[in-house]
C-alpha positions, -999 to +999 in steps of 0.1 A: -492+063+003-505+028-005-537+018+013-543-013+033-576-029+022-599-043+049-616-073+034-638-103+043-640-135+024-668-122+002-651-088-005-617-105-011-631-121-043-641-086-056-607-071-046-588-098-065-612-096-095-606-058-097-568-064-094-559-045-063-532-071-057-506-044-051-523-034-018-517-050+015-547-068+031-563-066+065-583-098+063-613-103+086-619-140+094-634-144+128-649-178+124-627-199+101-592-196+115-560-184+099-566-176+062-543-201+045-552-192+009-548-154+012-517-132+014-526-111+043-506-084+062-531-081+091-556-106+103-586-098+124-593-130+142-619-117+167-645-090+170-658-099+204-627-103+226-626-094+262-591-084+271-579-086+307-568-052+319-587-033+292-611-008+308-624+012+278-660+020+271-666-009+247-673-043+262-657-062+233-627-053+212-613-065+179-582-086+180-557-085+152-523-100+143-495-088+120-481-113+096-444-109+104-419-103+131-418-074+155-389-060+134-410-064+102-438-044+119-415-016+129-402-014+094-438-015+080-450+015+101-419+037+097 
């Protein structure tokens, strides 16, 4: 099974340098908007979101988006 690598802007440079380019990326960029110069599969755009209707024990939750359609996501996880 191929891993998905969770990276930040700083760790992304190391990942590319070490040539893990065959792995999908879960890119954390909570301050600078959509990563335009990175091929990401998932993007974490917030780490302090308050979601209406969420009643879990954590006050804030991470928010993420998949880079594709709903059909693409279903194919990705199956």
